[in-house]
BARORO-935631 format. One line per field, with one value per residue (C-alpha): residue number from 1; x, y, z negated. Coordinates in Angstrom, 2 decimals. Layout:
BEGIN
n	[NUM, ...];
u	[X, ...];
v	[Y, ...];
w	[Z, ...];
//
This chain:
BEGIN
n	[1, 2, 3, 4, 5, 6, 7, 8, 9, 10, 11, 12, 13, 14, 15, 16, 17, 18, 19, 20, 21, 22, 23, 24, 25, 26, 27, 28, 29, 30, 31, 32, 33, 34, 35, 36, 37, 38, 39, 40, 41, 42, 43, 44, 45, 46, 47, 48, 49, 50, 51, 52, 53, 54, 55, 56, 57, 58, 59, 60, 61, 62, 63, 64, 65, 66, 67, 68, 69, 70, 71, 72, 73, 74, 75, 76, 77, 78, 79, 80, 81, 82, 83, 84, 85, 86, 87, 88, 89, 90, 91, 92, 93, 94, 95, 96, 97, 98, 99, 100, 101, 102, 103, 104, 105, 106, 107, 108, 109, 110, 111, 112, 113, 114, 115, 116, 117, 118, 119, 120, 121, 122, 123, 124, 125, 126, 127, 128, 129, 130, 131, 132, 133, 134, 135, 136, 137, 138, 139, 140, 141, 142, 143, 144, 145, 146, 147, 148, 149, 150, 151, 152, 153, 154, 155, 156, 157, 158, 159, 160, 161, 162, 163, 164, 165, 166, 167, 168, 169, 170, 171, 172, 173, 174, 175, 176, 177, 178, 179, 180, 181, 182, 183, 184, 185, 186, 187, 188, 189, 190, 191, 192, 193, 194, 195, 196, 197, 198, 199, 200, 201, 202, 203, 204, 205, 206, 207, 208, 209, 210, 211, 212, 213, 214, 215, 216, 217, 218, 219, 220, 221, 222, 223, 224, 225, 226, 227, 228, 229, 230, 231, 232, 233, 234, 235, 236, 237, 238, 239, 240, 241, 242, 243, 244, 245, 246, 247, 248, 249, 250, 251, 252, 253, 254, 255, 256, 257, 258, 259, 260, 261, 262, 263, 264, 265, 266, 267, 268, 269, 270, 271, 272, 273, 274, 275, 276, 277, 278, 279, 280, 281, 282, 283, 284, 285, 286, 287, 288, 289, 290, 291, 292, 293, 294, 295, 296, 297, 298, 299, 300, 301, 302, 303, 304, 305, 306, 307, 308, 309, 310, 311, 312, 313, 314, 315, 316, 317, 318, 319, 320, 321, 322, 323, 324, 325, 326, 327, 328, 329, 330, 331, 332, 333, 334, 335, 336, 337, 338, 339, 340, 341, 342, 343, 344, 345, 346, 347, 348, 349, 350, 351, 352, 353, 354, 355, 356, 357, 358, 359, 360, 361, 362, 363, 364, 365, 366, 367, 368, 369, 370, 371, 372, 373, 374, 375, 376, 377, 378, 379, 380, 381, 382, 383, 384, 385, 386, 387, 388, 389, 390, 391, 392, 393, 394, 395, 396, 397, 398, 399, 400, 401, 402, 403, 404, 405, 406, 407, 408, 409, 410, 411, 412, 413, 414, 415, 416, 417, 418, 419, 420, 421, 422, 423, 424, 425, 426, 427, 428, 429, 430, 431, 432, 433, 434, 435, 436, 437, 438, 439, 440, 441, 442, 443, 444, 445, 446, 447, 448, 449, 450, 451, 452, 453, 454, 455, 456, 457, 458, 459, 460, 461, 462, 463, 464, 465, 466, 467, 468, 469, 470, 471, 472, 473, 474, 475, 476, 477, 478, 479, 480, 481, 482, 483, 484, 485, 486, 487, 488, 489, 490, 491, 492, 493, 494, 495, 496, 497, 498, 499, 500, 501, 502, 503, 504, 505, 506, 507, 508, 509, 510, 511, 512, 513, 514, 515, 516, 517, 518, 519, 520, 521];
u	[41.27, 42.68, 40.44, 42.27, 41.70, 38.84, 41.18, 43.06, 40.01, 39.85, 39.37, 39.79, 37.85, 36.20, 34.45, 31.73, 30.76, 28.77, 26.53, 25.50, 27.74, 25.28, 25.68, 24.60, 26.80, 29.73, 29.12, 28.80, 32.04, 33.92, 32.58, 33.16, 36.73, 37.59, 36.38, 38.68, 36.51, 37.95, 35.51, 34.68, 32.17, 30.76, 28.13, 26.69, 26.97, 28.98, 29.35, 26.26, 24.72, 21.27, 19.07, 21.84, 22.66, 18.99, 17.91, 16.77, 20.28, 19.07, 21.02, 17.74, 17.01, 14.28, 11.28, 9.23, 9.46, 7.48, 4.54, 1.76, -0.09, -3.77, -4.03, -2.06, -4.30, -2.41, 0.45, -1.86, -3.69, -0.63, 2.30, 4.46, 4.26, 5.37, 8.29, 9.37, 9.04, 11.28, 13.77, 14.04, 14.20, 17.04, 18.98, 18.53, 19.73, 22.80, 23.63, 23.11, 25.58, 28.08, 28.31, 28.12, 31.12, 33.26, 32.66, 32.29, 33.48, 30.50, 27.65, 26.51, 24.06, 21.03, 17.92, 14.90, 11.47, 8.16, 5.04, 2.04, -1.38, -4.70, -5.97, -2.83, -3.01, -0.51, -0.80, 1.98, 2.21, 2.69, 5.61, 7.13, 6.80, 8.36, 11.46, 11.78, 11.59, 14.24, 16.57, 16.05, 16.54, 19.68, 23.23, 23.60, 26.64, 24.76, 21.73, 18.72, 18.60, 14.83, 12.71, 9.07, 7.92, 4.36, 2.47, 4.63, 7.76, 6.55, 7.94, 11.43, 10.75, 11.81, 9.32, 6.42, 4.29, 4.60, 2.64, -0.98, -3.71, -1.85, -4.90, -4.42, -0.70, -0.36, 3.42, 6.68, 9.08, 12.75, 15.56, 19.06, 19.48, 22.13, 22.36, 24.75, 26.88, 27.40, 25.79, 27.78, 31.11, 30.04, 29.85, 33.14, 34.98, 33.57, 34.56, 38.01, 38.53, 37.32, 39.81, 42.65, 41.92, 42.10, 38.63, 38.53, 36.41, 34.95, 32.26, 30.65, 30.85, 27.80, 27.05, 26.18, 25.61, 25.63, 26.03, 25.30, 28.08, 28.22, 29.84, 29.04, 28.70, 30.49, 29.74, 30.48, 31.32, 31.22, 32.89, 30.06, 32.54, 34.63, 32.32, 35.25, 34.11, 35.72, 34.62, 35.02, 33.91, 32.45, 31.18, 28.35, 26.48, 25.17, 22.44, 22.36, 21.19, 18.28, 15.42, 17.14, 16.98, 14.12, 15.71, 19.06, 17.42, 15.87, 19.33, 20.05, 16.68, 14.05, 11.03, 11.31, 8.80, 9.36, 11.23, 11.48, 9.21, 10.42, 8.76, 9.49, 10.35, 10.51, 12.09, 11.89, 14.57, 13.53, 14.83, 12.86, 12.81, 15.69, 13.72, 13.97, 17.75, 19.51, 16.31, 14.96, 11.21, 9.30, 5.55, 2.82, 1.32, -2.31, -1.87, -0.56, 3.08, 6.21, 7.51, 10.83, 12.16, 15.94, 18.51, 21.04, 23.53, 21.26, 18.25, 15.83, 15.03, 11.53, 10.10, 9.14, 6.18, 6.01, 4.42, 4.97, 7.12, 7.38, 8.98, 12.52, 14.82, 17.60, 15.53, 13.85, 12.89, 10.24, 7.10, 4.96, 2.20, 4.65, 6.07, 2.54, 1.63, 4.73, 4.06, 0.49, 1.65, 4.18, 1.59, -0.91, 1.47, 2.99, 0.24, 2.03, 4.90, 2.58, 5.23, 4.73, 6.47, 8.71, 10.12, 11.52, 15.27, 15.62, 14.16, 15.28, 13.78, 15.00, 13.68, 13.45, 13.66, 11.39, 10.53, 7.71, 4.48, 1.55, -0.87, 0.47, 1.12, 3.75, 5.57, 6.99, 10.02, 11.55, 15.14, 15.15, 17.96, 16.43, 18.02, 17.13, 17.88, 14.12, 13.87, 16.49, 19.35, 21.77, 24.33, 22.52, 21.46, 19.42, 18.89, 15.63, 15.04, 17.89, 18.16, 21.47, 22.01, 21.93, 24.24, 26.87, 24.32, 23.00, 26.54, 26.98, 23.65, 24.78, 28.12, 26.26, 24.19, 27.19, 29.21, 26.54, 27.15, 30.72, 34.05, 36.54, 39.92, 42.00, 43.11, 40.83, 41.51, 40.17, 37.88, 38.11, 35.09, 36.47, 36.46, 39.08, 41.98, 40.24, 37.07, 39.09, 40.75, 37.37, 36.11, 39.13, 36.95, 34.17, 31.86, 28.12, 28.51, 27.76, 30.43, 33.27, 36.76, 38.03, 41.39, 43.33, 45.38, 42.26, 40.76, 43.86, 43.67, 40.00, 40.68, 43.64, 42.27, 38.47, 37.59, 35.58, 35.05, 32.88, 32.38, 29.12, 31.01, 33.20, 30.72, 27.75, 29.24, 32.83, 32.47, 28.73, 29.29, 26.57, 23.94, 24.72, 22.39, 23.87, 24.17, 27.95, 27.90, 30.40, 32.91, 32.63, 35.42, 37.99, 37.18, 37.14, 40.59, 42.13, 40.38, 41.48, 45.09, 45.09, 42.85, 44.51, 41.44, 42.00, 40.07, 37.29, 36.80, 36.88, 34.12, 32.05, 32.37, 31.24, 28.23, 27.37, 27.46, 25.14, 22.75, 22.89, 22.10, 19.21, 17.78, 17.96, 17.08, 14.24, 10.59, 9.34, 6.85, 7.39, 10.92, 12.06, 15.61, 15.55, 15.31, 18.00, 20.54];
v	[-24.03, -26.73, -29.77, -32.57, -36.27, -37.64, -40.37, -37.68, -37.34, -41.06, -41.64, -37.95, -36.37, -32.95, -30.84, -29.80, -31.00, -28.36, -29.92, -27.44, -24.81, -22.06, -18.66, -19.77, -22.86, -20.78, -18.16, -20.82, -22.53, -19.21, -18.22, -21.64, -22.10, -18.57, -19.50, -22.53, -25.36, -28.06, -27.76, -29.73, -28.19, -30.29, -29.94, -32.58, -30.05, -26.92, -24.05, -21.80, -24.22, -24.11, -21.37, -18.78, -18.51, -18.40, -15.53, -12.03, -10.79, -7.84, -6.58, -5.15, -2.44, -4.57, -2.52, -5.68, -6.50, -3.34, -4.34, -5.01, -7.59, -7.05, -3.80, -1.30, -2.38, -5.68, -3.83, -1.74, -4.73, -7.01, -4.93, -8.05, -8.31, -4.71, -5.31, -8.38, -6.43, -3.67, -6.22, -7.92, -4.59, -3.47, -6.66, -6.01, -2.42, -3.50, -6.17, -3.68, -1.27, -3.97, -5.82, -2.72, -1.23, -4.34, -6.08, -3.18, -5.30, -7.63, -5.14, -2.10, 0.66, 1.30, 3.46, 1.51, 3.02, 2.11, 3.45, 4.19, 3.92, 5.01, 1.44, -0.01, -1.34, 1.30, 5.08, 7.58, 8.56, 4.93, 4.58, 7.83, 6.57, 3.21, 4.88, 7.21, 4.17, 2.34, 5.31, 5.27, 1.50, 1.23, 2.58, 6.18, 5.60, 4.64, 6.76, 5.39, 8.74, 8.53, 10.86, 10.80, 12.32, 13.51, 16.07, 17.82, 16.19, 12.84, 13.86, 13.35, 9.62, 8.77, 5.92, 7.68, 7.62, 3.85, 3.21, 2.14, 4.83, 8.03, 9.24, 6.35, 7.05, 9.11, 9.25, 7.35, 6.74, 6.40, 5.12, 3.70, -0.03, -2.55, -5.51, -8.44, -8.54, -12.20, -13.90, -17.02, -15.18, -14.01, -17.70, -18.59, -15.71, -16.67, -20.31, -19.25, -17.38, -20.36, -22.56, -20.12, -20.36, -24.17, -25.44, -28.46, -27.61, -29.95, -29.58, -32.51, -34.57, -36.42, -37.82, -41.40, -43.11, -42.18, -43.90, -42.26, -42.80, -42.30, -38.94, -37.64, -39.27, -41.49, -40.54, -42.13, -39.54, -40.18, -38.21, -37.56, -37.46, -40.58, -42.60, -42.94, -43.33, -42.64, -42.62, -39.58, -38.69, -35.51, -34.25, -32.29, -32.08, -28.76, -29.13, -25.96, -27.61, -25.18, -26.73, -30.14, -30.00, -32.47, -34.94, -34.72, -35.32, -38.48, -39.83, -39.65, -41.03, -42.44, -40.76, -37.19, -34.31, -31.66, -28.58, -26.66, -25.92, -24.82, -21.89, -21.73, -18.36, -17.90, -14.99, -13.89, -11.80, -9.19, -6.10, -3.00, 0.40, 2.81, 4.87, 1.95, 1.60, 1.01, 1.59, -1.00, -1.10, -2.69, -3.10, -4.74, -7.33, -8.35, -11.03, -8.34, -9.42, -7.51, -8.05, -6.76, -5.42, -5.39, -4.05, -6.59, -6.37, -3.96, -6.20, -6.55, -9.73, -9.75, -11.87, -13.54, -15.69, -17.64, -21.07, -24.17, -26.69, -30.41, -31.45, -32.48, -29.99, -30.70, -29.81, -26.50, -24.27, -21.72, -23.19, -21.76, -20.90, -19.03, -17.07, -16.19, -15.02, -12.83, -11.35, -10.63, -8.72, -6.73, -5.81, -4.85, -2.25, -1.23, -1.99, -0.18, -2.69, -5.45, -8.05, -11.49, -14.82, -14.15, -11.14, -13.38, -13.73, -16.43, -17.47, -19.14, -20.40, -21.25, -22.53, -20.28, -22.43, -21.14, -22.54, -25.10, -23.91, -26.30, -23.35, -21.72, -23.56, -20.92, -21.42, -18.45, -16.24, -16.63, -17.87, -20.91, -23.13, -26.53, -28.87, -32.32, -34.03, -33.95, -36.19, -38.60, -37.01, -35.74, -33.13, -32.32, -28.74, -27.54, -24.04, -23.03, -19.65, -17.21, -14.63, -13.85, -10.40, -11.42, -14.44, -12.97, -12.45, -15.98, -17.39, -15.85, -17.32, -20.76, -20.39, -19.59, -22.78, -24.94, -23.61, -24.87, -28.42, -28.63, -27.20, -25.86, -27.60, -25.01, -21.41, -18.52, -16.46, -13.31, -13.87, -11.56, -9.46, -8.37, -9.70, -12.17, -11.28, -13.10, -11.08, -7.87, -8.93, -9.75, -6.37, -4.14, -1.04, -0.08, 1.25, 0.69, -1.88, -5.59, -6.62, -8.98, -8.43, -11.90, -12.94, -16.18, -15.28, -14.85, -18.03, -19.98, -18.71, -19.73, -23.20, -23.85, -22.26, -22.57, -26.22, -25.80, -29.10, -27.96, -24.99, -24.22, -23.88, -21.17, -19.37, -19.38, -19.41, -18.11, -15.30, -14.78, -14.61, -17.21, -14.68, -12.30, -11.83, -14.82, -16.96, -17.07, -18.96, -16.63, -17.26, -21.06, -21.86, -19.65, -20.89, -24.51, -24.09, -22.78, -25.41, -28.20, -27.04, -27.05, -30.10, -32.29, -32.67, -34.01, -32.53, -35.07, -34.33, -30.60, -30.91, -33.04, -30.46, -27.67, -29.73, -30.41, -26.70, -25.82, -28.57, -27.34, -23.77, -24.97, -26.90, -24.14, -21.12, -22.30, -21.91, -25.45, -26.58, -23.48, -22.77, -24.69, -25.34, -22.18, -20.01, -21.66, -22.64];
w	[-8.61, -6.34, -5.93, -7.71, -7.08, -9.17, -10.46, -12.39, -14.66, -15.50, -19.26, -20.07, -22.93, -22.97, -25.55, -23.10, -19.65, -17.80, -15.15, -12.49, -10.89, -10.09, -11.73, -15.21, -15.14, -13.97, -16.65, -19.34, -18.28, -18.30, -21.73, -23.30, -22.09, -23.20, -26.69, -26.84, -25.54, -23.29, -20.36, -17.23, -14.80, -11.97, -9.27, -6.96, -4.11, -3.54, -5.99, -5.80, -3.32, -4.91, -6.35, -6.73, -3.03, -1.98, -4.23, -3.27, -4.24, -6.32, -9.33, -10.54, -13.10, -14.72, -13.57, -13.04, -16.77, -17.56, -15.36, -17.90, -15.81, -15.13, -17.08, -19.15, -22.03, -22.08, -23.76, -25.97, -27.42, -27.46, -28.76, -28.98, -25.17, -24.86, -27.21, -25.21, -21.94, -23.30, -24.59, -21.18, -19.34, -21.61, -20.83, -17.11, -17.43, -19.43, -16.84, -13.99, -15.56, -16.54, -13.20, -10.98, -12.80, -13.35, -10.00, -7.59, -4.67, -5.05, -5.26, -3.36, -4.27, -2.10, -2.16, -3.37, -2.81, -4.39, -2.61, -4.81, -3.16, -4.64, -4.54, -6.19, -9.78, -10.99, -11.14, -10.51, -14.20, -15.17, -12.77, -14.05, -17.62, -16.73, -15.31, -18.29, -20.51, -18.46, -18.81, -22.58, -22.84, -20.71, -20.91, -19.83, -17.60, -14.45, -13.60, -11.77, -9.92, -10.04, -7.92, -6.95, -3.67, -3.13, -1.07, 1.52, 0.04, 1.35, 4.73, 3.26, 3.35, 6.94, 7.39, 5.66, 8.82, 9.10, 5.88, 6.00, 5.64, 4.78, 2.80, 0.38, -0.14, -3.34, -3.65, -3.19, -6.06, -5.10, -7.30, -7.04, -7.46, -6.47, -4.15, -4.43, -1.30, -2.11, -5.08, -4.18, -4.47, -7.92, -8.84, -7.17, -8.85, -12.26, -11.77, -10.57, -13.81, -15.84, -13.98, -14.58, -18.32, -18.15, -17.25, -14.97, -11.94, -9.33, -6.69, -4.85, -8.03, -9.33, -12.77, -11.93, -15.30, -18.97, -22.33, -25.66, -28.20, -31.94, -31.28, -27.84, -24.43, -21.96, -18.36, -15.00, -12.38, -8.64, -5.87, -3.39, -0.48, -1.20, -3.53, -5.96, -9.60, -12.98, -16.61, -18.88, -22.40, -23.82, -27.15, -25.55, -22.23, -20.99, -18.36, -16.26, -13.04, -12.56, -10.60, -10.81, -14.62, -15.14, -12.74, -14.52, -17.90, -16.50, -15.67, -19.41, -20.48, -18.15, -19.76, -20.98, -20.75, -18.10, -19.28, -16.02, -13.08, -9.66, -7.90, -4.21, -2.74, 1.02, 2.91, 6.53, 8.25, 10.82, 12.57, 11.53, 13.29, 12.75, 10.20, 7.75, 8.07, 4.73, 2.73, 0.33, -0.28, -3.13, -2.81, -4.83, -2.51, -2.34, -5.02, -7.38, -7.33, -6.26, -2.74, -1.41, 1.90, 1.57, 4.06, 5.29, 8.22, 10.10, 9.43, 6.51, 4.65, 3.23, 0.47, -1.54, -2.39, -5.65, -5.32, -7.48, -5.61, -6.19, -2.89, -2.04, -3.80, -1.34, 1.72, 0.94, 3.85, 4.75, 6.25, 9.04, 6.55, 4.30, 7.24, 8.37, 4.87, 4.61, 8.05, 7.00, 3.91, 5.95, 8.56, 5.86, 4.40, 7.76, 10.33, 13.15, 12.99, 14.25, 13.49, 15.01, 14.51, 17.48, 15.59, 12.83, 13.41, 10.80, 7.46, 4.27, 1.03, -2.44, -5.73, -8.78, -11.92, -14.68, -18.08, -18.00, -19.63, -19.83, -19.89, -16.72, -13.41, -12.60, -15.88, -17.75, -17.20, -20.65, -20.91, -23.18, -24.44, -25.21, -27.76, -26.43, -29.75, -30.30, -27.22, -28.55, -26.59, -29.20, -28.18, -24.94, -24.29, -21.32, -19.96, -18.29, -16.73, -16.32, -13.50, -11.82, -13.27, -16.94, -16.57, -18.93, -21.70, -21.12, -21.28, -24.73, -25.80, -24.62, -26.43, -29.64, -29.33, -28.40, -31.35, -33.75, -32.56, -31.34, -32.58, -29.99, -29.77, -27.92, -28.43, -27.50, -24.37, -22.74, -19.72, -16.75, -15.87, -12.51, -8.97, -7.78, -5.49, -2.62, -3.06, -3.09, 0.15, 1.69, 0.50, 1.01, 0.70, -1.65, 1.01, 1.01, 3.79, 3.30, 5.80, 4.85, 6.24, 7.15, 8.60, 9.00, 5.91, 3.76, 5.22, 4.26, 0.67, 0.49, 1.90, -0.41, -3.57, -3.60, -2.86, 0.37, 2.15, 5.07, 7.37, 5.56, 2.29, 3.83, 6.06, 3.66, 0.16, 0.35, 2.89, 3.48, 7.24, 7.71, 6.58, 9.46, 12.42, 14.30, 11.14, 11.53, 14.82, 16.51, 13.70, 13.78, 16.31, 14.58, 11.06, 12.28, 13.85, 10.62, 8.53, 10.89, 10.59, 6.78, 6.27, 8.90, 11.11, 14.62, 17.55, 17.25, 13.54, 14.24, 16.86, 14.51, 11.71, 14.04, 15.11, 11.47, 10.69, 13.57, 12.47, 8.87, 9.94, 12.06, 9.12, 6.50, 8.65, 10.83, 9.93, 9.50, 12.17, 14.26, 15.39, 18.40, 19.54, 21.67, 18.57, 16.50, 19.14];
//
């Protein structure tokens, strides 16, 4: 997956150009090239640089799909909603089993607990039924290990006494779920496999101009780093740019109705008492939506909110109001914590792209493949929706739609469902830890083989070190030294790259309008 010169693509033709190298773009490229398509995948930034790397990192069982909304009667009076909920929950359970077995180095199991209060919208029997249903819907090779603790058994939950009003606490349901150790490495490994099968792969490459041809498209590509431009041709364009989807469509045609809406999700990262160590907690917050407390490097990251976002997609960060709201929800459930803004170690925010729905300002969660021929854009497909865990199922859905419009020109191959050699080296054990084992030898393989162009690419998206308690700052000098050696940086360039990384970290991790230099430096 070496990063070739852009000039090598000049006047080349492809069957499909995949625009957007998040998890769904990566999955689509892998599936398409394995089926014999000549594929180019590009991204204007780094691989997994957008929504994928800013997610809650849960390989979830799909419990949220079985939440009926305002009332259980929603499912009784609308059986089609119940059928759809079961269908989506089954897909989540299949993905949970598939990825946790085939990519063990990239996920880890953890105990997830769901407290049930008397004043919550759900009763204990409903939660029991939901888990029985999940077990029936999913494969039987990976148990949820569901238990519900009540009465005297509640004392087995180590942080039981931290919950609000013990008289209101009916029970606590506990089950096994999985957490992505690095969602970004999932993308990189998938793209690596696509490249090994013959896909052309390029990050920091922007589609600058387009021209519709009698059969397909002519596109001008620009290298974001050098400003070099080339022209290529393709039979079909696949828009999997997530929250950037509407903007990309407008580069093909100036006026086109919105297909996607971005929901902003903010997280705060805090250190909780020892009783919470390695436990995940899911609560229903006071706006009746799920909220997660997830263990991470001895800390917990807590989120998220879901608010429509129409700001700059390239500068998304948690605001002071969002941090305050999250703190308020934490302190409502665990009043003895009394968390304050000074307890926030760092924060981050991302955009969840969901399908536009004129009747709902928060869109809907359905995965939709849009054929933009109805908008005058022939042989352009666009994906909206699509969570991380079901990316393989979505890739097959995209292949099915592409195959209706475009014939492959190469031989079929077998895609890999496993982790790459680099990931296995980074994760040389299958423990429940989230730590990465990094060395100069591994760094050199990453630099040579995985197209990083900055320290942030390596620390945030190739190794995940940048999500540690110090945001990777202690690793910066060592990584910069190895990168300077292989990339030919002089001392001045090396110092500049380190400064750029520290500035980048400050920008993405601080709470807007609150954190001062003393917190981030």
